[in-house]
PyMOL Python script that loads the backbone (N, CA, C, O; Angstrom):
from pymol import cmd

cmd.read_pdbstr("""\
ATOM      1  N   MET A   1      -6.597   9.805  -6.898  1.00  0.00           N
ATOM      2  CA  MET A   1      -6.832   8.562  -6.194  1.00  0.00           C
ATOM      3  C   MET A   1      -6.488   8.716  -4.724  1.00  0.00           C
ATOM      4  O   MET A   1      -6.431   7.723  -3.998  1.00  0.00           O
ATOM      5  N   SER A   2      -6.264   9.904  -4.285  1.00  0.00           N
ATOM      6  CA  SER A   2      -5.843  10.146  -2.916  1.00  0.00           C
ATOM      7  C   SER A   2      -7.033  10.255  -1.976  1.00  0.00           C
ATOM      8  O   SER A   2      -7.206  11.278  -1.314  1.00  0.00           O
ATOM      9  N   THR A   3      -7.850   9.223  -1.911  1.00  0.00           N
ATOM     10  CA  THR A   3      -8.994   9.257  -1.003  1.00  0.00           C
ATOM     11  C   THR A   3      -8.545   8.960   0.415  1.00  0.00           C
ATOM     12  O   THR A   3      -7.420   8.517   0.648  1.00  0.00           O
ATOM     13  N   SER A   4      -9.432   9.208   1.346  1.00  0.00           N
ATOM     14  CA  SER A   4      -9.066   9.032   2.754  1.00  0.00           C
ATOM     15  C   SER A   4      -8.777   7.578   3.098  1.00  0.00           C
ATOM     16  O   SER A   4      -7.904   7.315   3.926  1.00  0.00           O
ATOM     17  N   SER A   5      -9.482   6.622   2.488  1.00  0.00           N
ATOM     18  CA  SER A   5      -9.217   5.220   2.810  1.00  0.00           C
ATOM     19  C   SER A   5      -7.838   4.789   2.328  1.00  0.00           C
ATOM     20  O   SER A   5      -7.164   4.007   2.999  1.00  0.00           O
ATOM     21  N   VAL A   6      -7.414   5.288   1.173  1.00  0.00           N
ATOM     22  CA  VAL A   6      -6.065   4.978   0.684  1.00  0.00           C
ATOM     23  C   VAL A   6      -5.034   5.640   1.590  1.00  0.00           C
ATOM     24  O   VAL A   6      -4.015   5.038   1.927  1.00  0.00           O
ATOM     25  N   THR A   7      -5.304   6.869   1.976  1.00  0.00           N
ATOM     26  CA  THR A   7      -4.386   7.587   2.860  1.00  0.00           C
ATOM     27  C   THR A   7      -4.256   6.880   4.205  1.00  0.00           C
ATOM     28  O   THR A   7      -3.152   6.733   4.728  1.00  0.00           O
ATOM     29  N   GLU A   8      -5.368   6.449   4.756  1.00  0.00           N
ATOM     30  CA  GLU A   8      -5.337   5.737   6.036  1.00  0.00           C
ATOM     31  C   GLU A   8      -4.598   4.411   5.915  1.00  0.00           C
ATOM     32  O   GLU A   8      -3.805   4.065   6.791  1.00  0.00           O
ATOM     33  N   ALA A   9      -4.844   3.663   4.840  1.00  0.00           N
ATOM     34  CA  ALA A   9      -4.173   2.376   4.638  1.00  0.00           C
ATOM     35  C   ALA A   9      -2.674   2.585   4.427  1.00  0.00           C
ATOM     36  O   ALA A   9      -1.863   1.803   4.923  1.00  0.00           O
ATOM     37  N   ALA A  10      -2.306   3.626   3.701  1.00  0.00           N
ATOM     38  CA  ALA A  10      -0.890   3.928   3.490  1.00  0.00           C
ATOM     39  C   ALA A  10      -0.219   4.316   4.802  1.00  0.00           C
ATOM     40  O   ALA A  10       0.920   3.928   5.066  1.00  0.00           O
ATOM     41  N   ARG A  11      -0.930   5.080   5.619  1.00  0.00           N
ATOM     42  CA  ARG A  11      -0.382   5.474   6.917  1.00  0.00           C
ATOM     43  C   ARG A  11      -0.178   4.251   7.816  1.00  0.00           C
ATOM     44  O   ARG A  11       0.840   4.147   8.500  1.00  0.00           O
ATOM     45  N   ALA A  12      -1.133   3.336   7.815  1.00  0.00           N
ATOM     46  CA  ALA A  12      -0.992   2.104   8.607  1.00  0.00           C
ATOM     47  C   ALA A  12       0.194   1.287   8.105  1.00  0.00           C
ATOM     48  O   ALA A  12       0.925   0.697   8.901  1.00  0.00           O
ATOM     49  N   MET A  13       0.386   1.252   6.792  1.00  0.00           N
ATOM     50  CA  MET A  13       1.519   0.527   6.222  1.00  0.00           C
ATOM     51  C   MET A  13       2.826   1.168   6.655  1.00  0.00           C
ATOM     52  O   MET A  13       3.786   0.465   6.970  1.00  0.00           O
ATOM     53  N   GLN A  14       2.875   2.497   6.674  1.00  0.00           N
ATOM     54  CA  GLN A  14       4.073   3.207   7.115  1.00  0.00           C
ATOM     55  C   GLN A  14       4.428   2.857   8.558  1.00  0.00           C
ATOM     56  O   GLN A  14       5.603   2.722   8.900  1.00  0.00           O
ATOM     57  N   GLU A  15       3.414   2.713   9.394  1.00  0.00           N
ATOM     58  CA  GLU A  15       3.664   2.369  10.792  1.00  0.00           C
ATOM     59  C   GLU A  15       4.280   0.981  10.914  1.00  0.00           C
ATOM     60  O   GLU A  15       5.121   0.751  11.782  1.00  0.00           O
ATOM     61  N   GLU A  16       3.870   0.064  10.060  1.00  0.00           N
ATOM     62  CA  GLU A  16       4.448  -1.286  10.069  1.00  0.00           C
ATOM     63  C   GLU A  16       5.920  -1.260   9.656  1.00  0.00           C
ATOM     64  O   GLU A  16       6.720  -2.060  10.141  1.00  0.00           O
ATOM     65  N   LEU A  17       6.270  -0.343   8.763  1.00  0.00           N
ATOM     66  CA  LEU A  17       7.640  -0.289   8.255  1.00  0.00           C
ATOM     67  C   LEU A  17       8.647   0.181   9.297  1.00  0.00           C
ATOM     68  O   LEU A  17       9.854   0.031   9.105  1.00  0.00           O
ATOM     69  N   ILE A  18       8.166   0.745  10.392  1.00  0.00           N
ATOM     70  CA  ILE A  18       9.056   1.198  11.463  1.00  0.00           C
ATOM     71  C   ILE A  18       9.876   0.022  12.008  1.00  0.00           C
ATOM     72  O   ILE A  18      10.992   0.208  12.494  1.00  0.00           O
ATOM     73  N   LEU A  19       9.322  -1.164  11.922  1.00  0.00           N
ATOM     74  CA  LEU A  19       9.992  -2.351  12.465  1.00  0.00           C
ATOM     75  C   LEU A  19      11.155  -2.840  11.601  1.00  0.00           C
ATOM     76  O   LEU A  19      11.957  -3.657  12.053  1.00  0.00           O
ATOM     77  N   LEU A  20      11.253  -2.352  10.373  1.00  0.00           N
ATOM     78  CA  LEU A  20      12.262  -2.838   9.434  1.00  0.00           C
ATOM     79  C   LEU A  20      13.549  -2.035   9.522  1.00  0.00           C
ATOM     80  O   LEU A  20      13.553  -0.902  10.004  1.00  0.00           O
ATOM     81  N   PRO A  21      14.649  -2.632   9.050  1.00  0.00           N
ATOM     82  CA  PRO A  21      15.872  -1.833   8.915  1.00  0.00           C
ATOM     83  C   PRO A  21      15.620  -0.671   7.953  1.00  0.00           C
ATOM     84  O   PRO A  21      14.819  -0.794   7.026  1.00  0.00           O
ATOM     85  N   ALA A  22      16.289   0.432   8.168  1.00  0.00           N
ATOM     86  CA  ALA A  22      16.028   1.651   7.396  1.00  0.00           C
ATOM     87  C   ALA A  22      16.146   1.434   5.890  1.00  0.00           C
ATOM     88  O   ALA A  22      15.311   1.930   5.134  1.00  0.00           O
ATOM     89  N   TRP A  23      17.164   0.706   5.441  1.00  0.00           N
ATOM     90  CA  TRP A  23      17.352   0.516   3.996  1.00  0.00           C
ATOM     91  C   TRP A  23      16.188  -0.238   3.374  1.00  0.00           C
ATOM     92  O   TRP A  23      15.787   0.064   2.250  1.00  0.00           O
ATOM     93  N   ASP A  24      15.641  -1.212   4.084  1.00  0.00           N
ATOM     94  CA  ASP A  24      14.531  -1.999   3.557  1.00  0.00           C
ATOM     95  C   ASP A  24      13.227  -1.195   3.607  1.00  0.00           C
ATOM     96  O   ASP A  24      12.433  -1.223   2.667  1.00  0.00           O
ATOM     97  N   ALA A  25      13.023  -0.487   4.701  1.00  0.00           N
ATOM     98  CA  ALA A  25      11.825   0.341   4.832  1.00  0.00           C
ATOM     99  C   ALA A  25      11.802   1.425   3.762  1.00  0.00           C
ATOM    100  O   ALA A  25      10.750   1.706   3.188  1.00  0.00           O
ATOM    101  N   ASP A  26      12.957   2.038   3.489  1.00  0.00           N
ATOM    102  CA  ASP A  26      13.031   3.073   2.454  1.00  0.00           C
ATOM    103  C   ASP A  26      12.696   2.502   1.084  1.00  0.00           C
ATOM    104  O   ASP A  26      12.010   3.152   0.296  1.00  0.00           O
ATOM    105  N   ARG A  27      13.169   1.303   0.792  1.00  0.00           N
ATOM    106  CA  ARG A  27      12.876   0.659  -0.486  1.00  0.00           C
ATOM    107  C   ARG A  27      11.378   0.450  -0.641  1.00  0.00           C
ATOM    108  O   ARG A  27      10.804   0.754  -1.687  1.00  0.00           O
ATOM    109  N   VAL A  28      10.744  -0.074   0.412  1.00  0.00           N
ATOM    110  CA  VAL A  28       9.305  -0.340   0.362  1.00  0.00           C
ATOM    111  C   VAL A  28       8.528   0.970   0.271  1.00  0.00           C
ATOM    112  O   VAL A  28       7.566   1.055  -0.493  1.00  0.00           O
ATOM    113  N   ARG A  29       8.921   1.988   1.027  1.00  0.00           N
ATOM    114  CA  ARG A  29       8.244   3.293   0.962  1.00  0.00           C
ATOM    115  C   ARG A  29       8.293   3.875  -0.446  1.00  0.00           C
ATOM    116  O   ARG A  29       7.282   4.348  -0.966  1.00  0.00           O
ATOM    117  N   ASP A  30       9.470   3.837  -1.058  1.00  0.00           N
ATOM    118  CA  ASP A  30       9.608   4.366  -2.420  1.00  0.00           C
ATOM    119  C   ASP A  30       8.735   3.582  -3.394  1.00  0.00           C
ATOM    120  O   ASP A  30       8.044   4.162  -4.232  1.00  0.00           O
ATOM    121  N   TYR A  31       8.774   2.280  -3.275  1.00  0.00           N
ATOM    122  CA  TYR A  31       7.986   1.433  -4.170  1.00  0.00           C
ATOM    123  C   TYR A  31       6.494   1.723  -3.996  1.00  0.00           C
ATOM    124  O   TYR A  31       5.765   1.874  -4.977  1.00  0.00           O
ATOM    125  N   LEU A  32       6.052   1.800  -2.747  1.00  0.00           N
ATOM    126  CA  LEU A  32       4.628   2.017  -2.490  1.00  0.00           C
ATOM    127  C   LEU A  32       4.151   3.391  -2.947  1.00  0.00           C
ATOM    128  O   LEU A  32       3.044   3.515  -3.469  1.00  0.00           O
ATOM    129  N   SER A  33       4.963   4.413  -2.760  1.00  0.00           N
ATOM    130  CA  SER A  33       4.520   5.735  -3.202  1.00  0.00           C
ATOM    131  C   SER A  33       4.316   5.750  -4.716  1.00  0.00           C
ATOM    132  O   SER A  33       3.359   6.350  -5.205  1.00  0.00           O
ATOM    133  N   ASP A  34       5.202   5.098  -5.455  1.00  0.00           N
ATOM    134  CA  ASP A  34       5.035   5.005  -6.910  1.00  0.00           C
ATOM    135  C   ASP A  34       3.825   4.153  -7.270  1.00  0.00           C
ATOM    136  O   ASP A  34       3.055   4.512  -8.161  1.00  0.00           O
ATOM    137  N   ALA A  35       3.652   3.025  -6.582  1.00  0.00           N
ATOM    138  CA  ALA A  35       2.533   2.118  -6.873  1.00  0.00           C
ATOM    139  C   ALA A  35       1.192   2.791  -6.580  1.00  0.00           C
ATOM    140  O   ALA A  35       0.240   2.623  -7.341  1.00  0.00           O
ATOM    141  N   ILE A  36       1.108   3.542  -5.499  1.00  0.00           N
ATOM    142  CA  ILE A  36      -0.135   4.249  -5.162  1.00  0.00           C
ATOM    143  C   ILE A  36      -0.435   5.286  -6.232  1.00  0.00           C
ATOM    144  O   ILE A  36      -1.580   5.414  -6.665  1.00  0.00           O
ATOM    145  N   ALA A  37       0.573   6.024  -6.660  1.00  0.00           N
ATOM    146  CA  ALA A  37       0.369   7.049  -7.684  1.00  0.00           C
ATOM    147  C   ALA A  37      -0.122   6.437  -8.996  1.00  0.00           C
ATOM    148  O   ALA A  37      -0.927   7.043  -9.703  1.00  0.00           O
ATOM    149  N   ARG A  38       0.364   5.238  -9.319  1.00  0.00           N
ATOM    150  CA  ARG A  38      -0.041   4.559 -10.555  1.00  0.00           C
ATOM    151  C   ARG A  38      -1.327   3.763 -10.393  1.00  0.00           C
ATOM    152  O   ARG A  38      -1.934   3.356 -11.384  1.00  0.00           O
ATOM    153  N   GLY A  39      -1.749   3.536  -9.150  1.00  0.00           N
ATOM    154  CA  GLY A  39      -2.909   2.681  -8.906  1.00  0.00           C
ATOM    155  C   GLY A  39      -2.590   1.221  -9.161  1.00  0.00           C
ATOM    156  O   GLY A  39      -3.464   0.455  -9.565  1.00  0.00           O
ATOM    157  N   ASP A  40      -1.350   0.831  -8.929  1.00  0.00           N
ATOM    158  CA  ASP A  40      -0.846  -0.508  -9.233  1.00  0.00           C
ATOM    159  C   ASP A  40      -1.119  -1.476  -8.084  1.00  0.00           C
ATOM    160  O   ASP A  40      -0.233  -1.764  -7.279  1.00  0.00           O
ATOM    161  N   THR A  41      -2.345  -1.969  -8.017  1.00  0.00           N
ATOM    162  CA  THR A  41      -2.694  -2.879  -6.928  1.00  0.00           C
ATOM    163  C   THR A  41      -2.015  -4.230  -7.075  1.00  0.00           C
ATOM    164  O   THR A  41      -1.710  -4.876  -6.073  1.00  0.00           O
ATOM    165  N   GLU A  42      -1.774  -4.668  -8.298  1.00  0.00           N
ATOM    166  CA  GLU A  42      -1.080  -5.948  -8.496  1.00  0.00           C
ATOM    167  C   GLU A  42       0.330  -5.885  -7.919  1.00  0.00           C
ATOM    168  O   GLU A  42       0.793  -6.832  -7.283  1.00  0.00           O
ATOM    169  N   GLY A  43       1.004  -4.771  -8.143  1.00  0.00           N
ATOM    170  CA  GLY A  43       2.345  -4.598  -7.597  1.00  0.00           C
ATOM    171  C   GLY A  43       2.348  -4.577  -6.073  1.00  0.00           C
ATOM    172  O   GLY A  43       3.230  -5.154  -5.436  1.00  0.00           O
ATOM    173  N   VAL A  44       1.359  -3.911  -5.500  1.00  0.00           N
ATOM    174  CA  VAL A  44       1.263  -3.858  -4.035  1.00  0.00           C
ATOM    175  C   VAL A  44       0.990  -5.258  -3.489  1.00  0.00           C
ATOM    176  O   VAL A  44       1.577  -5.661  -2.484  1.00  0.00           O
ATOM    177  N   ARG A  45       0.107  -5.993  -4.146  1.00  0.00           N
ATOM    178  CA  ARG A  45      -0.172  -7.373  -3.696  1.00  0.00           C
ATOM    179  C   ARG A  45       1.055  -8.268  -3.861  1.00  0.00           C
ATOM    180  O   ARG A  45       1.335  -9.109  -3.008  1.00  0.00           O
ATOM    181  N   ARG A  46       1.782  -8.084  -4.960  1.00  0.00           N
ATOM    182  CA  ARG A  46       3.002  -8.870  -5.182  1.00  0.00           C
ATOM    183  C   ARG A  46       3.997  -8.598  -4.062  1.00  0.00           C
ATOM    184  O   ARG A  46       4.625  -9.521  -3.545  1.00  0.00           O
ATOM    185  N   GLU A  47       4.137  -7.338  -3.692  1.00  0.00           N
ATOM    186  CA  GLU A  47       5.015  -6.984  -2.573  1.00  0.00           C
ATOM    187  C   GLU A  47       4.495  -7.623  -1.281  1.00  0.00           C
ATOM    188  O   GLU A  47       5.285  -8.079  -0.455  1.00  0.00           O
ATOM    189  N   GLY A  48       3.184  -7.657  -1.106  1.00  0.00           N
ATOM    190  CA  GLY A  48       2.599  -8.269   0.078  1.00  0.00           C
ATOM    191  C   GLY A  48       2.938  -9.741   0.207  1.00  0.00           C
ATOM    192  O   GLY A  48       3.080 -10.255   1.316  1.00  0.00           O
ATOM    193  N   HIS A  49       3.069 -10.422  -0.926  1.00  0.00           N
ATOM    194  CA  HIS A  49       3.409 -11.849  -0.894  1.00  0.00           C
ATOM    195  C   HIS A  49       4.857 -12.103  -0.494  1.00  0.00           C
ATOM    196  O   HIS A  49       5.223 -13.237  -0.185  1.00  0.00           O
ATOM    197  N   THR A  50       5.679 -11.066  -0.496  1.00  0.00           N
ATOM    198  CA  THR A  50       7.075 -11.243  -0.087  1.00  0.00           C
ATOM    199  C   THR A  50       7.258 -11.073   1.420  1.00  0.00           C
ATOM    200  O   THR A  50       8.338 -11.335   1.950  1.00  0.00           O
ATOM    201  N   TRP A  51       6.213 -10.638   2.104  1.00  0.00           N
ATOM    202  CA  TRP A  51       6.272 -10.392   3.536  1.00  0.00           C
ATOM    203  C   TRP A  51       5.345 -11.358   4.270  1.00  0.00           C
ATOM    204  O   TRP A  51       4.584 -12.106   3.657  1.00  0.00           O
ATOM    205  N   SER A  52       5.429 -11.320   5.584  1.00  0.00           N
ATOM    206  CA  SER A  52       4.520 -12.122   6.397  1.00  0.00           C
ATOM    207  C   SER A  52       3.959 -11.239   7.508  1.00  0.00           C
ATOM    208  O   SER A  52       4.385 -10.099   7.693  1.00  0.00           O
ATOM    209  N   GLY A  53       3.007 -11.782   8.233  1.00  0.00           N
ATOM    210  CA  GLY A  53       2.452 -11.101   9.393  1.00  0.00           C
ATOM    211  C   GLY A  53       1.722  -9.820   9.073  1.00  0.00           C
ATOM    212  O   GLY A  53       1.072  -9.697   8.035  1.00  0.00           O
ATOM    213  N   THR A  54       1.839  -8.867   9.979  1.00  0.00           N
ATOM    214  CA  THR A  54       1.067  -7.636   9.847  1.00  0.00           C
ATOM    215  C   THR A  54       1.530  -6.768   8.683  1.00  0.00           C
ATOM    216  O   THR A  54       0.747  -5.984   8.146  1.00  0.00           O
ATOM    217  N   ILE A  55       2.791  -6.898   8.289  1.00  0.00           N
ATOM    218  CA  ILE A  55       3.257  -6.133   7.129  1.00  0.00           C
ATOM    219  C   ILE A  55       2.516  -6.603   5.881  1.00  0.00           C
ATOM    220  O   ILE A  55       2.028  -5.784   5.102  1.00  0.00           O
ATOM    221  N   ALA A  56       2.431  -7.903   5.693  1.00  0.00           N
ATOM    222  CA  ALA A  56       1.715  -8.456   4.538  1.00  0.00           C
ATOM    223  C   ALA A  56       0.244  -8.050   4.580  1.00  0.00           C
ATOM    224  O   ALA A  56      -0.313  -7.627   3.567  1.00  0.00           O
ATOM    225  N   LEU A  57      -0.380  -8.176   5.736  1.00  0.00           N
ATOM    226  CA  LEU A  57      -1.789  -7.800   5.855  1.00  0.00           C
ATOM    227  C   LEU A  57      -2.004  -6.322   5.532  1.00  0.00           C
ATOM    228  O   LEU A  57      -2.980  -5.966   4.871  1.00  0.00           O
ATOM    229  N   SER A  58      -1.110  -5.477   5.988  1.00  0.00           N
ATOM    230  CA  SER A  58      -1.231  -4.042   5.708  1.00  0.00           C
ATOM    231  C   SER A  58      -1.092  -3.763   4.216  1.00  0.00           C
ATOM    232  O   SER A  58      -1.781  -2.894   3.682  1.00  0.00           O
ATOM    233  N   LEU A  59      -0.214  -4.486   3.546  1.00  0.00           N
ATOM    234  CA  LEU A  59      -0.058  -4.311   2.104  1.00  0.00           C
ATOM    235  C   LEU A  59      -1.317  -4.738   1.362  1.00  0.00           C
ATOM    236  O   LEU A  59      -1.747  -4.062   0.427  1.00  0.00           O
ATOM    237  N   PHE A  60      -1.911  -5.855   1.772  1.00  0.00           N
ATOM    238  CA  PHE A  60      -3.139  -6.310   1.125  1.00  0.00           C
ATOM    239  C   PHE A  60      -4.289  -5.334   1.389  1.00  0.00           C
ATOM    240  O   PHE A  60      -5.104  -5.083   0.501  1.00  0.00           O
ATOM    241  N   GLU A  61      -4.358  -4.788   2.596  1.00  0.00           N
ATOM    242  CA  GLU A  61      -5.386  -3.795   2.903  1.00  0.00           C
ATOM    243  C   GLU A  61      -5.187  -2.530   2.073  1.00  0.00           C
ATOM    244  O   GLU A  61      -6.157  -1.912   1.633  1.00  0.00           O
ATOM    245  N   LEU A  62      -3.934  -2.149   1.863  1.00  0.00           N
ATOM    246  CA  LEU A  62      -3.645  -0.988   1.024  1.00  0.00           C
ATOM    247  C   LEU A  62      -4.096  -1.244  -0.414  1.00  0.00           C
ATOM    248  O   LEU A  62      -4.709  -0.376  -1.035  1.00  0.00           O
ATOM    249  N   ALA A  63      -3.801  -2.413  -0.937  1.00  0.00           N
ATOM    250  CA  ALA A  63      -4.225  -2.759  -2.300  1.00  0.00           C
ATOM    251  C   ALA A  63      -5.749  -2.730  -2.417  1.00  0.00           C
ATOM    252  O   ALA A  63      -6.291  -2.231  -3.403  1.00  0.00           O
ATOM    253  N   ASP A  64      -6.428  -3.261  -1.420  1.00  0.00           N
ATOM    254  CA  ASP A  64      -7.899  -3.231  -1.433  1.00  0.00           C
ATOM    255  C   ASP A  64      -8.430  -1.800  -1.415  1.00  0.00           C
ATOM    256  O   ASP A  64      -9.392  -1.479  -2.113  1.00  0.00           O
ATOM    257  N   ALA A  65      -7.799  -0.942  -0.612  1.00  0.00           N
ATOM    258  CA  ALA A  65      -8.233   0.459  -0.533  1.00  0.00           C
ATOM    259  C   ALA A  65      -8.021   1.164  -1.874  1.00  0.00           C
ATOM    260  O   ALA A  65      -8.852   1.972  -2.288  1.00  0.00           O
ATOM    261  N   ILE A  66      -6.917   0.864  -2.550  1.00  0.00           N
ATOM    262  CA  ILE A  66      -6.667   1.457  -3.868  1.00  0.00           C
ATOM    263  C   ILE A  66      -7.724   0.978  -4.856  1.00  0.00           C
ATOM    264  O   ILE A  66      -8.250   1.773  -5.635  1.00  0.00           O
ATOM    265  N   ASP A  67      -8.037  -0.319  -4.829  1.00  0.00           N
ATOM    266  CA  ASP A  67      -9.084  -0.862  -5.708  1.00  0.00           C
ATOM    267  C   ASP A  67     -10.420  -0.177  -5.459  1.00  0.00           C
ATOM    268  O   ASP A  67     -11.106   0.206  -6.406  1.00  0.00           O
ATOM    269  N   GLN A  68     -10.794  -0.020  -4.195  1.00  0.00           N
ATOM    270  CA  GLN A  68     -12.076   0.594  -3.860  1.00  0.00           C
ATOM    271  C   GLN A  68     -12.117   2.050  -4.302  1.00  0.00           C
ATOM    272  O   GLN A  68     -13.144   2.524  -4.788  1.00  0.00           O
ATOM    273  N   ALA A  69     -11.012   2.756  -4.138  1.00  0.00           N
ATOM    274  CA  ALA A  69     -10.954   4.154  -4.579  1.00  0.00           C
ATOM    275  C   ALA A  69     -11.094   4.246  -6.092  1.00  0.00           C
ATOM    276  O   ALA A  69     -11.776   5.134  -6.604  1.00  0.00           O
ATOM    277  N   ALA A  70     -10.455   3.336  -6.803  1.00  0.00           N
ATOM    278  CA  ALA A  70     -10.563   3.330  -8.265  1.00  0.00           C
ATOM    279  C   ALA A  70     -11.968   3.016  -8.703  1.00  0.00           C
ATOM    280  O   ALA A  70     -12.470   3.609  -9.658  1.00  0.00           O
ATOM    281  N   ASP A  71     -12.620   2.079  -8.013  1.00  0.00           N
ATOM    282  CA  ASP A  71     -14.010   1.742  -8.331  1.00  0.00           C
ATOM    283  C   ASP A  71     -14.925   2.951  -8.130  1.00  0.00           C
ATOM    284  O   ASP A  71     -15.808   3.212  -8.947  1.00  0.00           O
ATOM    285  N   ARG A  72     -14.706   3.690  -7.028  1.00  0.00           N
ATOM    286  CA  ARG A  72     -15.519   4.885  -6.764  1.00  0.00           C
ATOM    287  C   ARG A  72     -15.273   5.949  -7.831  1.00  0.00           C
ATOM    288  O   ARG A  72     -16.201   6.635  -8.260  1.00  0.00           O
ATOM    289  N   ASP A  73     -14.007   6.082  -8.257  1.00  0.00           N
ATOM    290  CA  ASP A  73     -13.693   7.066  -9.293  1.00  0.00           C
ATOM    291  C   ASP A  73     -14.356   6.685 -10.614  1.00  0.00           C
ATOM    292  O   ASP A  73     -14.814   7.559 -11.350  1.00  0.00           O
ATOM    293  N   ASN A  74     -14.412   5.403 -10.916  1.00  0.00           N
ATOM    294  CA  ASN A  74     -15.026   4.938 -12.169  1.00  0.00           C
ATOM    295  C   ASN A  74     -16.548   5.087 -12.161  1.00  0.00           C
ATOM    296  O   ASN A  74     -17.166   5.225 -13.217  1.00  0.00           O
ATOM    297  N   GLU A  75     -17.150   5.060 -10.968  1.00  0.00           N
ATOM    298  CA  GLU A  75     -18.599   5.195 -10.862  1.00  0.00           C
ATOM    299  C   GLU A  75     -19.051   6.633 -11.112  1.00  0.00           C
ATOM    300  O   GLU A  75     -20.205   6.865 -11.471  1.00  0.00           O
ATOM    301  N   LYS A  76     -18.166   7.579 -10.929  1.00  0.00           N
ATOM    302  CA  LYS A  76     -18.535   8.992 -11.065  1.00  0.00           C
ATOM    303  C   LYS A  76     -18.734   9.373 -12.494  1.00  0.00           C
ATOM    304  O   LYS A  76     -19.048  10.526 -12.788  1.00  0.00           O
TER     305      LYS A  76
END
""", "prot")
cmd.dss("prot")
cmd.show_as("cartoon", "prot")
cmd.util.cbc("prot")
cmd.orient("prot")
């Protein structure tokens, strides 16, 4: 599931996490790496609802990218 759109969305999300305290950013990074590996878009969206602003938007974009990658994988 490691397509370029997921990678780009994950990278954008990582850039948003720079603004957070290290302990919180590390928690989100760990959670997201596991969620991406599992393809858990519901979990990513749930996390997105706990944030506001560009962090939330980046999480929703990441979830959408994971969904699109899964759809492409299923079409093959």
